[in-house]
C-alpha positions as CSV (number, residue, x, y, z in Angstrom):
1,M,10.7,-49.1,16.2
2,E,9.9,-45.5,15.6
3,K,6.5,-44.5,16.8
4,Y,3.9,-42.5,14.7
5,Y,0.4,-41.0,14.9
6,Y,-2.0,-42.7,12.3
7,C,-4.1,-39.5,12.4
8,M,-1.0,-37.2,11.4
9,Q,-0.3,-36.8,7.7
10,N,2.9,-35.0,8.8
11,Q,4.9,-36.6,11.6
12,S,7.1,-33.7,12.2
13,F,6.8,-29.9,12.3
14,S,9.8,-27.4,12.5
15,K,10.5,-23.7,12.9
16,D,13.6,-21.7,13.9
17,G,15.5,-25.0,14.7
18,I,12.7,-26.4,16.8
19,I,11.0,-29.6,15.9
20,L,7.8,-31.4,17.0
21,M,7.6,-34.9,16.5
22,P,5.7,-38.2,18.0
23,V,7.0,-38.9,21.6
24,Q,9.3,-41.8,21.4
25,P,10.0,-44.8,23.9
26,N,13.7,-43.4,24.6
27,H,12.1,-39.9,25.6
28,I,9.7,-41.0,28.4
29,E,12.1,-41.4,31.3
30,F,13.4,-37.9,30.7
31,I,9.7,-36.6,30.6
32,R,9.2,-38.4,33.8
33,Q,11.9,-36.9,35.4
34,W,11.1,-33.3,34.3
35,R,7.5,-33.7,35.3
36,N,8.4,-34.8,39.1
37,A,10.9,-31.8,39.2
38,Q,8.0,-29.5,38.2
39,I,5.1,-30.7,40.1
40,G,4.3,-27.3,41.5
41,V,3.1,-26.2,38.1
42,L,1.4,-29.3,36.9
43,R,-1.9,-30.9,37.8
44,Q,0.0,-33.9,38.9
45,S,0.0,-34.2,42.7
46,E,2.6,-37.2,43.3
47,P,5.9,-38.2,41.8
48,I,5.7,-40.7,39.0
49,T,7.7,-43.8,39.2
50,K,9.6,-45.5,36.4
51,E,7.0,-48.3,36.4
52,Q,4.0,-46.1,36.4
53,Q,5.5,-44.2,33.4
54,I,6.0,-47.2,31.3
55,E,2.7,-48.7,32.3
56,Y,0.8,-45.4,31.4
57,F,2.5,-45.2,28.0
58,D,2.0,-49.0,27.1
59,N,-1.7,-48.8,28.2
60,H,-2.9,-45.5,26.9
61,I,-0.4,-43.8,24.5
62,W,1.3,-46.3,22.2
63,P,-2.0,-48.0,21.4
64,D,-3.6,-44.8,20.9
65,M,-1.3,-43.9,18.3
66,N,-2.9,-46.3,15.7
67,K,-6.3,-44.9,16.2
68,K,-7.8,-42.3,13.7
69,Y,-9.3,-40.5,16.7
70,P,-6.6,-40.7,19.9
71,E,-7.3,-39.2,23.0
72,N,-4.3,-37.5,23.2
73,I,-1.3,-36.7,20.9
74,L,2.1,-36.4,22.8
75,L,4.8,-34.8,21.0
76,S,8.7,-34.4,21.9
77,I,10.3,-31.2,21.5
78,L,13.7,-31.3,19.9
79,E,16.2,-28.7,19.2
80,G,18.5,-30.3,16.6
81,N,19.0,-33.7,17.9
82,T,18.6,-32.8,21.7
83,L,15.3,-33.4,23.7
84,I,14.3,-30.2,25.3
85,G,10.6,-30.8,26.4
86,Y,7.4,-32.2,25.4
87,G,3.8,-31.3,24.9
88,G,0.8,-31.7,22.7
89,L,-2.9,-32.1,22.3
90,V,-4.7,-33.6,25.3
91,H,-8.3,-34.3,26.3
92,I,-9.1,-34.1,22.6
93,A,-13.0,-33.8,21.9
94,W,-13.0,-34.9,18.1
95,V,-16.6,-34.3,17.7
96,H,-16.3,-30.9,18.8
97,R,-12.8,-30.2,17.0
98,R,-11.1,-29.0,20.2
99,A,-8.2,-29.9,22.5
100,E,-6.3,-29.0,25.5
101,V,-2.8,-27.6,25.0
102,S,-0.1,-29.2,27.3
103,F,3.5,-27.9,27.4
104,L,6.7,-28.7,29.5
105,L,10.4,-27.8,29.2
106,K,13.4,-29.4,30.9
107,P,13.9,-27.6,34.1
108,E,17.2,-25.6,33.2
109,Y,15.1,-24.1,30.2
110,T,12.6,-22.6,32.6
111,V,14.9,-20.5,34.7
112,D,15.4,-17.6,32.2
113,Q,12.2,-16.1,31.3
114,D,13.2,-15.0,27.8
115,V,14.4,-18.4,27.1
116,Y,11.2,-20.1,28.2
117,S,9.0,-17.5,26.4
118,R,11.0,-18.0,23.1
119,Y,10.6,-21.7,23.2
120,F,7.0,-21.6,24.3
121,T,6.2,-19.2,21.4
122,V,7.7,-21.4,18.8
123,F,5.7,-24.4,20.1
124,L,2.4,-22.8,20.1
125,Q,2.8,-21.6,16.5
126,L,3.9,-25.3,15.6
127,I,1.0,-27.0,17.8
128,R,-1.8,-24.5,16.1
129,E,-0.3,-25.5,12.7
130,L,-0.9,-29.3,13.6
131,A,-4.3,-28.6,15.2
132,F,-5.8,-26.0,12.9
133,Q,-4.2,-26.9,9.4
134,E,-3.4,-30.5,9.8
135,L,-6.3,-31.9,11.9
136,G,-8.9,-29.2,11.2
137,F,-9.5,-28.4,14.8
138,Q,-11.4,-25.0,15.6
139,R,-10.4,-24.4,19.2
140,L,-7.6,-24.8,21.5
141,H,-7.5,-23.9,25.2
142,T,-5.2,-24.1,28.0
143,E,-5.5,-23.9,32.0
144,T,-2.7,-22.1,33.8
145,Y,-2.1,-21.3,37.4
146,A,-2.4,-17.6,38.1
147,S,1.0,-17.4,39.5
148,R,2.7,-18.3,36.1
149,S,2.8,-14.9,35.0
150,N,5.5,-15.5,32.2
151,T,3.3,-18.4,30.7
152,I,0.3,-16.4,30.8
153,S,1.8,-13.2,28.9
154,T,3.5,-15.7,26.4
155,L,-0.2,-17.2,25.6
156,E,-1.8,-13.6,25.4
157,N,1.1,-12.3,23.2
158,T,0.8,-15.2,20.6
159,G,-3.1,-15.1,20.1
160,F,-4.7,-16.9,22.9
161,V,-7.5,-14.9,24.5
162,R,-8.2,-14.9,28.3
163,E,-11.6,-16.4,28.7
164,G,-12.2,-16.9,32.4
165,L,-10.8,-17.2,36.0
166,M,-11.5,-20.3,38.2
167,R,-11.1,-18.8,41.6
168,K,-9.1,-20.9,44.4
169,H,-9.2,-23.7,41.8
170,V,-6.4,-26.0,43.2
171,I,-4.3,-26.2,46.3
172,K,-0.5,-26.4,45.7
173,N,2.0,-26.4,48.3
174,G,-0.7,-25.9,51.0
175,K,-1.9,-22.7,49.3
176,T,-4.9,-22.0,47.2
177,E,-4.5,-20.7,43.7
178,D,-6.5,-19.4,40.8
179,S,-6.5,-21.1,37.5
180,L,-6.8,-19.0,34.2
181,I,-8.5,-20.5,30.9
182,H,-7.2,-19.2,27.6
183,G,-8.5,-20.1,24.3
184,C,-7.7,-19.9,20.5
185,L,-9.8,-20.2,17.7
186,S,-8.8,-21.2,14.3
187,S,-11.0,-18.5,12.8
188,E,-9.5,-15.7,14.9
189,L,-5.9,-16.6,14.3
190,F,-5.5,-15.0,10.8
191,R,-6.8,-11.9,12.2
192,Y,-4.4,-12.0,15.1
193,Y,-1.5,-12.4,12.9
194,L,-2.7,-9.4,10.9
195,R,-3.0,-7.3,14.2
196,K,0.6,-8.3,15.1
197,K,2.0,-7.2,11.7
198,L,0.3,-3.8,11.3
199,K,1.3,-1.4,14.0
200,N,1.0,2.4,13.5
201,I,0.7,4.1,10.3
202,L,2.6,7.3,9.5
203,I,1.0,9.9,7.1
204,T,3.7,12.4,6.2
205,S,3.2,16.2,5.2
206,A,-0.2,15.6,7.2
207,S,-0.9,19.5,7.4
208,R,-4.6,19.8,7.5
209,K,-5.5,16.5,5.7
210,V,-8.1,15.5,8.0
211,P,-10.3,13.4,5.5
212,L,-7.3,11.3,4.7
213,I,-6.3,10.9,8.5
214,K,-9.8,9.8,9.3
215,E,-10.1,7.4,6.4
216,M,-6.9,5.8,7.2
217,G,-7.9,5.3,10.8
218,K,-11.1,3.6,9.9
219,A,-9.2,1.3,7.4
220,A,-6.4,0.6,10.1
221,R,-8.7,-0.5,12.6
222,R,-10.6,-2.9,10.6
223,I,-7.2,-4.9,10.7
224,N,-5.9,-3.7,14.1
225,P,-8.2,-2.1,16.6
226,D,-5.1,-0.8,18.3
227,S,-3.2,0.5,15.3
228,K,-2.9,4.4,15.6
229,V,-2.5,7.0,12.7
230,V,0.3,9.3,13.4
231,A,0.3,12.7,11.6
232,G,3.6,13.7,10.6
233,D,4.8,17.0,9.5
234,I,7.6,19.8,9.8
235,D,5.3,22.3,11.2
236,K,4.7,21.9,15.0
237,N,1.5,23.7,14.7
238,A,0.2,21.5,11.8
239,L,-3.6,21.2,12.4
240,S,-3.6,17.4,11.7
241,K,-2.2,17.0,15.2
242,Y,-5.7,17.7,16.7
243,V,-7.4,14.9,14.7
244,A,-4.7,12.0,14.4
245,D,-4.2,9.5,17.2
246,D,-0.6,10.7,17.6
247,Y,1.6,13.6,16.3
248,W,5.2,13.8,15.1
249,C,7.0,16.9,14.4
250,M,9.3,15.2,11.8
251,P,12.6,16.3,10.3
252,R,12.7,17.3,6.7
253,T,12.7,14.3,4.1
254,G,16.1,14.5,3.3
255,D,19.3,12.1,2.9
256,S,20.8,13.8,5.8
257,E,18.0,12.9,8.0
258,L,17.6,9.3,7.1
259,A,18.9,7.9,10.4
260,A,16.7,10.3,12.4
261,L,13.4,9.5,10.2
262,V,14.2,5.5,10.9
263,E,14.6,6.1,14.7
264,G,11.6,8.3,14.6
265,C,9.5,5.6,12.9
266,K,10.8,3.1,15.4
267,K,10.1,5.5,18.3
268,H,6.4,6.0,17.1
269,G,5.8,2.1,16.5
270,I,5.4,2.9,12.7
271,S,5.2,0.0,10.5
272,V,3.8,1.7,7.5
273,V,4.6,5.1,6.1
274,Y,2.0,6.7,3.7
275,P,3.7,9.6,1.8
276,S,1.0,12.4,0.9
277,R,3.0,15.2,-0.8
278,D,4.5,15.3,-4.4
279,G,7.6,16.9,-3.2
280,E,8.7,14.1,-0.9
281,L,7.6,11.0,-3.1
282,L,11.0,10.5,-4.6
283,F,12.9,10.5,-1.3
284,W,10.4,7.6,-0.1
285,A,10.7,5.8,-3.3
286,K,14.6,6.1,-3.4
287,N,14.8,4.8,0.2
288,R,12.0,2.3,0.5
289,S,14.3,-0.8,0.7
290,L,16.4,1.0,3.5
291,F,13.3,1.3,5.4
292,A,12.0,-2.2,4.7
293,R,15.1,-3.6,6.3
294,H,13.8,-1.9,9.6
295,G,10.4,-3.6,9.2
296,I,8.9,-0.3,7.8
297,D,6.8,-0.5,4.6
298,I,6.6,2.6,2.4
299,L,3.3,2.6,0.3
300,I,4.8,4.1,-2.8
301,S,5.5,3.2,-6.5
302,S,8.8,2.3,-7.9
303,L,11.2,5.3,-8.0
304,D,11.3,5.3,-12.0
305,S,7.6,5.2,-12.1
306,T,7.3,7.9,-9.5
307,N,9.6,10.1,-11.3
308,N,7.9,9.8,-14.6
309,C,4.9,11.2,-13.1
310,L,6.4,14.0,-11.0
311,D,8.4,15.1,-14.2
312,K,5.7,16.6,-16.5
313,L,8.0,16.7,-19.6
314,A,9.1,13.2,-18.9
315,F,5.5,12.2,-18.4
316,Y,4.5,13.4,-21.8
317,G,7.7,11.5,-23.4
318,Y,6.7,8.5,-21.7
319,C,2.9,8.8,-22.6
320,R,3.9,9.4,-26.3
321,E,6.1,6.5,-26.5
322,K,3.4,4.2,-25.3
323,N,0.8,5.8,-27.5
324,L,-1.3,7.2,-24.7
325,P,-3.4,10.3,-25.3
326,C,-1.6,12.8,-23.4
327,I,-1.8,16.5,-24.0
328,P,1.6,17.7,-25.8
329,T,3.8,19.3,-23.6
330,A,7.1,21.3,-24.2
331,Q,9.9,23.2,-22.6
332,Y,9.7,25.8,-25.0
333,L,6.6,27.7,-26.3
334,D,8.1,27.6,-29.9
335,S,7.6,23.9,-30.0
336,L,3.7,24.5,-29.8
337,D,1.1,26.0,-32.1
338,A,-2.2,26.6,-30.6
339,D,-4.8,29.4,-30.1
340,S,-4.3,29.5,-26.3
341,Y,-2.1,27.8,-23.9
342,V,-1.4,26.5,-20.3
343,V,1.7,27.2,-18.4
344,K,2.9,25.4,-15.2
345,E,5.8,24.2,-13.3
346,R,7.5,21.1,-14.7
347,Y,7.9,19.6,-11.3
348,G,5.5,19.4,-8.2
349,A,1.9,19.8,-8.0
350,G,0.1,20.7,-11.4
351,S,-2.0,23.4,-9.9
352,H,1.1,25.3,-8.4
353,K,1.3,28.7,-10.3
354,I,-0.6,27.5,-13.1
355,K,-1.9,29.8,-15.8
356,L,-4.8,28.6,-18.0
357,N,-6.1,29.7,-21.4
358,C,-3.7,32.4,-22.2
359,S,-2.5,34.0,-25.3
360,R,1.2,33.3,-26.6
361,D,2.6,36.6,-25.0
362,E,0.8,35.9,-21.6
363,A,2.3,32.4,-21.6
364,L,5.9,33.7,-22.3
365,Q,5.4,36.5,-19.6
366,H,4.1,33.9,-16.9
367,G,6.8,31.4,-18.0
368,Q,9.3,33.9,-16.7
369,L,7.9,33.8,-13.2
370,L,8.2,30.1,-13.0
371,E,11.4,28.3,-12.0
372,N,11.0,25.3,-14.6
373,P,8.1,26.4,-16.9
374,I,6.4,23.9,-19.3
375,Y,3.7,25.0,-21.9
376,Q,0.9,22.9,-23.3
377,P,-2.0,23.8,-25.7
378,F,-5.4,24.7,-23.8
379,V,-7.9,21.9,-24.4
380,K,-11.5,22.9,-23.9
381,G,-13.6,20.4,-22.3
382,K,-14.7,18.7,-19.2
383,E,-11.9,18.1,-16.4
384,I,-12.1,14.7,-14.7
385,S,-10.2,12.8,-12.0
386,I,-9.8,9.0,-11.9
387,D,-9.1,7.4,-8.7
388,A,-7.6,3.9,-9.2
389,W,-6.0,1.2,-7.1
390,V,-3.3,-0.8,-8.7
391,Y,-1.8,-4.2,-7.8
392,S,2.0,-4.6,-7.6
393,N,2.0,-6.1,-10.8
394,H,0.5,-2.8,-12.1
395,L,-3.0,-4.1,-13.1
396,V,-5.8,-2.1,-12.2
397,K,-8.1,-3.7,-9.4
398,G,-10.7,-0.9,-9.7
399,L,-11.2,2.8,-10.5
400,I,-13.8,5.5,-9.9
401,M,-14.2,8.6,-12.1
402,R,-15.6,11.9,-11.1
403,T,-16.0,15.4,-12.4
404,R,-14.3,18.3,-10.7
405,D,-17.2,20.6,-10.3
406,I,-15.7,23.5,-8.2
407,V,-12.1,23.6,-7.9
408,V,-10.3,25.9,-5.5
409,G,-6.3,25.8,-5.2
410,G,-6.1,22.8,-7.6
411,E,-8.2,20.6,-5.5
412,S,-12.0,19.5,-5.9
413,Q,-14.2,21.2,-3.4
414,V,-17.2,19.6,-5.2
415,T,-16.9,16.6,-7.0
416,T,-19.2,13.9,-8.4
417,T,-18.8,10.3,-9.6
418,F,-19.9,9.3,-13.0
419,S,-19.7,6.1,-15.3
420,D,-18.7,6.0,-19.1
421,P,-17.6,2.6,-20.2
422,E,-15.4,4.1,-23.0
423,I,-13.7,6.7,-20.9
424,E,-13.0,4.1,-18.2
425,A,-11.6,1.6,-20.7
426,E,-9.0,4.5,-21.8
427,A,-8.2,5.4,-18.3
428,L,-7.5,1.7,-17.4
429,K,-5.2,1.2,-20.3
430,A,-3.2,4.5,-19.5
431,I,-2.8,3.7,-15.8
432,E,-1.5,0.0,-16.4
433,H,0.8,1.5,-18.8
434,L,2.5,3.7,-16.2
435,Q,3.5,0.8,-14.2
436,L,2.4,2.3,-10.7
437,S,1.1,0.5,-7.8
438,G,-1.3,1.5,-4.9
439,H,-3.6,4.6,-5.1
440,V,-3.2,6.8,-8.0
441,V,-5.0,9.9,-9.2
442,M,-5.2,10.7,-13.0
443,Q,-6.2,14.0,-14.1
444,A,-7.7,14.2,-17.7
445,I,-9.9,16.2,-20.0
446,V,-12.7,14.9,-22.2
447,D,-12.6,17.5,-24.9
448,N,-15.7,19.0,-26.6
449,D,-15.7,16.0,-29.4
450,G,-15.5,13.4,-26.4
451,N,-11.8,12.7,-26.8
452,F,-10.0,11.5,-23.7
453,W,-6.8,13.5,-23.0
454,I,-4.4,12.8,-19.9
455,I,-3.1,15.9,-18.2
456,E,-1.2,14.3,-15.4
457,C,-1.0,11.4,-12.9
458,N,-0.3,11.6,-9.1
459,P,1.1,8.3,-7.6
460,R,-0.6,9.1,-4.3
461,F,-4.0,9.7,-2.6
462,G,-5.6,12.9,-3.8
463,G,-7.2,15.6,-1.9
464,A,-10.6,14.7,-2.7
465,S,-9.9,10.9,-3.2
466,T,-12.1,10.1,-0.1
467,I,-15.0,10.2,-2.5
468,S,-13.6,7.1,-4.2
469,I,-13.7,5.2,-0.9
470,K,-17.4,6.1,-0.4
471,A,-17.9,4.7,-4.1
472,G,-16.5,1.4,-3.4
473,L,-12.6,1.7,-4.1
474,D,-11.4,0.6,-0.7
475,S,-7.8,1.6,-1.5
476,L,-6.5,2.4,1.8
477,Y,-7.8,-0.9,3.3
478,W,-6.1,-2.8,0.3
479,S,-2.9,-0.8,0.6
480,L,-2.5,-1.6,4.3
481,L,-3.3,-5.4,3.8
482,G,-0.9,-5.5,1.0
483,A,1.8,-4.0,3.3
484,I,1.6,-6.8,5.7
485,G,1.7,-9.7,3.0
486,V,-2.1,-10.2,2.4
487,D,-3.2,-11.2,-0.9
488,V,-6.3,-8.8,-1.9
489,S,-7.0,-10.2,-5.3
490,D,-9.9,-12.2,-3.7
491,I,-11.3,-9.2,-2.1
492,P,-13.9,-8.1,-4.6
493,F,-14.2,-4.2,-6.0
494,E,-17.7,-3.5,-5.2
495,K,-18.6,-0.3,-6.8
496,I,-21.7,1.2,-5.5
497,E,-24.7,1.7,-7.6
498,G,-25.4,5.2,-8.7
499,Q,-23.5,8.3,-8.1
500,V,-21.9,10.1,-5.2
501,R,-21.3,13.9,-4.7
502,Q,-18.7,15.0,-2.2
503,V,-18.7,18.5,-1.1
504,R,-15.6,19.4,1.1
505,V,-16.3,22.1,3.8
506,P,-14.4,23.2,6.9
507,Y,-15.9,22.4,10.3
508,D,-15.1,23.2,13.9
509,I,-13.8,20.9,16.5
510,S,-14.2,21.9,20.3
511,F,-12.1,20.7,23.1
512,F,-13.0,21.2,26.9
513,S,-10.9,21.1,29.7
514,T,-10.1,23.2,32.8
515,K,-6.5,23.4,31.7
516,F,-4.9,23.4,28.1
């Protein structure tokens, strides 16, 4: 008759072809032989006879299986239908919700360290599923002789923390040996798996984007204290190399360099790429699935949505189709009739070679200096930026609006947050229609009559977007969590009370050494 544990709702746990199930009578002779063959690594001091093995299970294990709170839970480890080991939870203290972990493989599986570590890793994952999720334990612990380096490294690589050393704790083969105590808490396990998933983060086109690098570092280390922010740029002298944790002088983002970019990411331990320049967004969006196959997540919107934002003429066409309040945009000036005009490049950063509030003749002249000019009527009013973070289903989690008080080179050097429910509702509706995800920055104008007009939308983190983090839009943290598969819908958007003003100024960094 098959044995089972009354306290276990599920009688088997499986992963990667390995199965844990209650130990059965036909297993105990194999277990006895394996224990006797490995006395040197066990607390057992003498060989166990067949009679002793049967008596132990008859008196202690089989009767215990029917109890609500057994003292031990012994499980057989099978690969397919083959018994390869056993283990379980021993010295259980139900009142304290803790137990010691026991594990033993058949001897031939312990010769190759990689084979042993693989089976032990799967076993630890399954035993924690039983202990933490099914039985509601809060702590597991192990005792390991110090000479068992492979066992110790596997424990520490799978979430067990070294908690203590018992010096000269046992005498084995005539020699004293230390014992190590490791522990694993249910409350720490989720955090441990997050740390394992999030490695290093690459910020591309890092140039001198010091605020972004620093904020990304803060967000990453909340998940994994060992994560590094790698600044990537084609310029070997980029200033970001002095503030990032690591620097990579990258190849250019082109299809001919795909293999080099993938290998470079692997070399630098990159698990997340954060593109930061308009000119490279299409490349990363187009190749997102390729990098995903190598375990590298690109934080970017879909290719179509990204392209809609980067092509300002297409962006206007999309907004008009969706009845969004976008400033009219034309490829030819004759299509517009206005008192004054704006001329800018169709692709790339909107501030690049822009000319504002110019006459028709001035607009035509300036257009001849651009590669792909587009024209818009000049709208008088207050220019604002809206930083938002958008779920993968294109719903906005939160947004922060700010005025652009002093603008230099297209970026806000002084910017101040503000609130206006009507404008916020318009912005939220527009951003959700654009089918974006992650951090986005919308540029808009509130004209002198109070009307809201969209200028453009950048599907990336902006130069002054760090103010939105200070105001409660924790977008970099949410993006990193999303990249490693964490649902952030339960994490609230906690907008601060009042306003924030951000002033961007250069500052000096000094390094001291006897040799550079």
